[in-house]
C-alpha positions in Angstrom: 10.3 -13.7 -16.0 7.8 -11.5 -14.0 8.6 -13.2 -10.7 12.4 -12.8 -11.4 11.9 -9.1 -12.1 9.9 -8.7 -8.9 12.5 -10.4 -6.8 15.4 -8.4 -8.3 13.4 -5.2 -7.8 12.8 -6.0 -4.2 16.5 -6.8 -3.6 17.5 -3.5 -5.3 14.9 -1.6 -3.2 16.4 -3.0 0.0 19.9 -2.1 -1.0 18.9 1.4 -2.1 16.6 2.2 0.8 18.8 0.7 3.6 21.1 3.8 4.0 18.1 6.1 4.1 15.2 4.3 5.7 14.7 2.0 8.6 11.6 -0.2 8.2 9.7 -1.6 11.2 7.0 -4.3 10.6 4.3 -5.3 12.9 1.7 -8.1 12.5 -1.6 -7.3 14.3 -3.4 -10.0 16.3 -4.9 -12.5 13.8 -2.7 -11.4 10.9 -1.4 -14.1 8.6 0.3 -13.9 5.3 -2.2 -15.2 2.8 -1.2 -18.5 1.2 -3.8 -18.2 -1.6 -5.7 -15.5 -3.5 -6.5 -12.3 -1.6 -6.9 -8.6 -2.1 -4.2 -6.6 -0.2 -5.3 -3.1 0.6 -3.2 -0.2 2.0 -3.4 3.5 2.6 -1.3 5.5 0.1 1.0 8.3 1.3 3.8 8.4 -1.2 5.1 7.0 -4.5 7.5 4.8 -2.5 4.7 2.7 -0.9 4.4 -0.2 -3.4 8.1 -1.0 -3.4 8.4 -0.8 0.4 5.2 -2.7 1.0 6.8 -5.6 -0.8 9.0 -6.0 2.3 5.8 -6.9 4.2 5.1 -10.2 2.5 7.2 -12.9 0.9 4.7 -13.4 -2.0 4.7 -11.1 -5.0 1.9 -8.5 -5.1 0.2 -7.7 -8.4 -0.5 -4.0 -7.9 -3.4 -2.2 -9.6 -1.6 0.9 -10.9 -2.8 4.1 -12.4 -2.6 4.0 -16.2 -0.7 7.3 -16.5 2.5 5.4 -15.5 2.2 3.3 -18.6 2.7 6.2 -21.0 6.4 5.8 -20.8 7.4 2.6 -22.7 10.4 1.8 -20.5 8.4 2.4 -17.3 5.5 0.4 -18.7 7.8 -2.6 -19.5 9.2 -2.5 -15.9 5.7 -2.3 -14.4 4.5 -5.2 -16.4 7.5 -7.1 -15.3 6.4 -6.5 -11.7 3.0 -8.1 -12.5 1.2 -4.7 -12.2 -1.9 -3.9 -14.4 -3.3 -0.5 -15.3 -6.5 1.1 -14.0 -8.2 4.3 -15.2 -8.9 6.2 -12.0 -11.2 8.8 -13.8 -14.1 6.4 -14.2 -15.2 2.8 -13.3 -12.8 0.6 -15.1 -14.4 -2.7 -16.0 -11.3 -3.9 -17.9 -9.1 -3.5 -14.8 -11.8 -5.2 -12.6 -11.9 -8.1 -15.0 -8.1 -8.4 -15.0 -8.0 -8.3 -11.2 -10.6 -11.0 -10.9 -8.7 -13.2 -13.4 -5.5 -12.7 -11.3 -7.3 -13.6 -8.1 -9.0 -16.7 -9.6 -5.5 -17.9 -10.7 -4.4 -17.7 -7.0 -2.5 -14.4 -7.2 -2.3 -11.6 -4.5 -3.7 -8.4 -5.9 -2.8 -5.1 -4.3 -5.1 -2.1 -4.3 -4.8 1.4 -2.9 -8.5 2.1 -2.2 -8.0 5.8 -1.6 -7.5 6.2 -5.4 -4.3 8.1 -5.1 -1.9 9.6 -2.5 -3.9 10.9 0.4 -3.2 12.5 3.8 -5.3 14.0 6.6 -9.1 14.3 6.1 -8.8 13.1 2.4 -7.5 9.7 3.6 -9.4 6.7 4.9 -7.5 7.0 8.2 -8.6 10.6 8.4 -12.3 9.7 7.8 -12.7 9.6 4.0 -14.5 6.8 2.2 -12.6 4.3 0.0 -13.2 3.7 -3.6 -15.2 0.6 -4.4 -12.7 -1.3 -6.5 -11.0 -3.3 -3.8 -14.3 -4.6 -2.2 -15.7 -5.3 -5.7 -12.7 -7.5 -6.5 -13.0 -9.4 -3.3 -16.8 -9.9 -3.7 -16.6 -11.0 -7.3 -13.7 -13.4 -6.8 -14.9 -14.5 -3.3 -11.5 -14.0 -1.7 -10.6 -12.3 1.6 -9.3 -8.8 2.0 -6.0 -8.3 3.9 -5.6 -4.8 5.3 -2.2 -3.2 5.8 -1.1 0.3 6.8 2.1 2.3 6.2 3.4 5.4 7.8 6.6 7.4 7.3 7.3 7.0 3.5 6.0 10.5 2.9 9.1 11.8 4.7 11.2 10.5 1.8 10.0 13.5 -0.2 12.1 15.7 2.0 15.5 16.4 0.4 17.4 15.8 3.6 16.1 12.2 3.7 18.4 11.3 0.8 21.6 12.5 2.4 23.9 9.6 3.5 24.3 9.0 7.2 22.0 9.0 10.3 19.4 9.6 11.2 17.5 7.4 8.8 13.8 7.9 8.0 11.6 5.6 10.0 8.9 3.7 8.1 6.2 1.7 10.0 4.2 -1.0 8.4 1.5 -3.3 9.7 -0.4 -6.3 8.4 -3.9 -6.8 9.7 -6.2 -9.8 10.1 -8.0 -10.9 6.9 -11.7 -10.6 6.6 -14.4 -11.5 4.1 -17.0 -9.2 2.4 -18.5 -11.9 0.2 -21.9 -11.8 2.0 -22.1 -8.0 2.3 -23.7 -5.4 0.0 -21.4 -3.0 -1.8 -22.0 -0.2 0.7 -21.6 -2.5 3.7 -18.4 -4.0 2.3 -16.9 -0.5 1.9 -17.9 0.4 5.4 -16.2 -2.8 6.7 -13.1 -2.0 4.8 -13.0 1.6 6.1 -13.4 0.4 9.7 -10.7 -2.3 9.4 -8.2 0.2 8.0 -9.0 2.9 10.6 -8.7 0.3 13.4 -5.4 -1.0 12.1 -4.1 2.6 11.7 -5.0 3.4 15.3 -3.3 0.2 16.4 -0.1 1.1 14.6 -0.1 4.5 16.2 -0.4 2.9 19.6 2.0 0.0 18.9 4.8 2.4 17.8 3.7 5.3 20.0 3.7 7.6 17.0 3.6 11.4 17.5 1.5 13.8 15.4 4.5 14.7 13.2 4.9 10.9 12.4 1.4 10.8 10.7 1.0 11.2 7.0 1.4 14.7 5.4 1.1 15.7 1.8 4.1 15.4 -0.6 4.0 19.2 -1.0 4.3 19.6 2.7 7.2 17.2 3.1 9.1 18.7 0.2 8.9 22.1 1.7 9.7 21.0 5.2 12.6 18.7 5.9 11.7 15.4 7.6 12.7 15.0 11.2 13.0 11.3 11.9 12.7 10.4 15.5 15.3 7.8 16.4 13.8 7.2 19.8 10.8 5.4 18.3 
């Protein structure tokens, strides 16, 4: 049932987003879609990220999701149908860590936003901030690789103009990076390895798509107050 819900949601997301967004996907050198258990990590710039990131891989992603979204019974039922599981971001959540490790040991692909919420600029990993330790803890405990990915452009979907039918559509850029292991690293070294991998991949995305400063992530508040200006020449 969960996989059916995931597939139907992904199909619906494609149909709904197609008139408004144009997604471009790039695989960095050495990037491969994991065939077995792995921790997928990504920067987080909007609430649209989890759904659009599902376009990146054929396999379902079990996202670790902030527990506040489970307060609504209908939303909670849908999220569970998508294989997500809740995490308390206000403190170290051992229960969420245990569930994540169980999913990984059963061969699942677990998705984590290591920034701990929507971030842009200096508060983001790409901007120099440090990641939360949950993603690397999962990878170390379950002895599975980390697969980095980056997404740019979804923050523009907060602008009211982005949801008006017709061109230009919002450009969304996504990249999958090469997997790496942190099994033999200390907790601090593993987090440093994750930070560097995501920053390197982000820089590669900027170069690959020749992104301009206005293409880089901005806060939802900024995007809501300033209409997005998709650049169709990219």
